[in-house]
C-alpha positions in Angstrom: 60.9 45.8 48.1 61.1 42.9 50.6 64.0 41.5 52.4 66.0 38.8 50.8 67.0 35.5 52.4 70.7 34.7 52.7 70.7 32.6 49.6 69.0 35.2 47.5 71.3 38.0 48.9 74.3 35.9 48.0 73.0 35.4 44.4 72.3 39.2 44.1 75.8 40.0 45.4 77.4 37.6 43.0 75.4 39.0 40.0 76.3 42.6 40.9 80.0 41.6 41.2 80.0 39.9 37.8 78.2 42.9 36.2 80.8 45.3 37.8 83.6 43.4 36.0 81.8 42.8 32.7 84.2 43.5 29.7 81.3 45.1 27.8 80.5 47.7 30.5 77.6 49.9 29.5 77.4 48.2 26.1 76.6 44.8 27.7 74.1 42.6 25.8 71.6 40.6 27.7 73.2 37.5 29.3 71.3 35.2 26.9 73.0 37.0 24.0 76.4 37.6 25.5 79.3 35.8 23.9 81.2 35.8 27.2 79.5 33.8 30.0 81.0 35.2 33.2 78.7 33.2 35.6 79.8 29.9 37.0 77.4 27.2 35.6 75.7 26.7 38.9 75.1 30.4 39.4 73.9 30.7 35.8 71.3 28.0 36.4 70.1 29.8 39.6 69.8 33.2 37.7 67.9 31.4 34.9 65.5 30.0 37.6 65.0 33.5 39.0 64.4 35.0 35.6 61.8 32.3 34.7 59.9 33.2 37.8 60.3 37.0 37.7 60.1 37.6 33.9 56.4 37.1 33.5 55.6 39.0 36.7 57.8 42.0 35.6 55.3 42.8 32.8 52.6 43.4 35.4 54.6 45.1 38.1 57.0 47.2 35.9 55.5 47.3 32.4 57.9 50.1 31.1 61.0 48.3 32.4 59.7 45.1 30.9 59.3 46.7 27.5 62.7 48.3 27.6 64.2 44.9 28.6 62.6 43.3 25.6 63.9 46.0 23.3 67.4 45.5 24.8 67.1 41.8 24.2 66.1 42.3 20.6 68.9 44.8 20.0 71.4 42.4 21.6 70.4 39.7 19.2 71.1 42.0 16.3 74.5 43.3 17.7 75.8 40.1 19.3 74.9 37.3 16.9 75.8 33.9 18.3 78.1 31.8 16.0 76.2 29.3 13.9 
């Protein structure tokens, strides 16, 4: 793991603080499927940008975690259906 710049460290700290206060706790769906959006809009955009970059690379660097994340995403879609 490399060192993070101040901006990335602030984003990580923000995400960890939000996760620590998530009302779903261990039953949390993926953020894309969650009915409660606990990130500020600006921070949500920043997280989405990070995920667009990191997501495809995760499959190469951490294939098992990537597969588990996809399963979690699929299960979140089934458990936490968005209103139509």
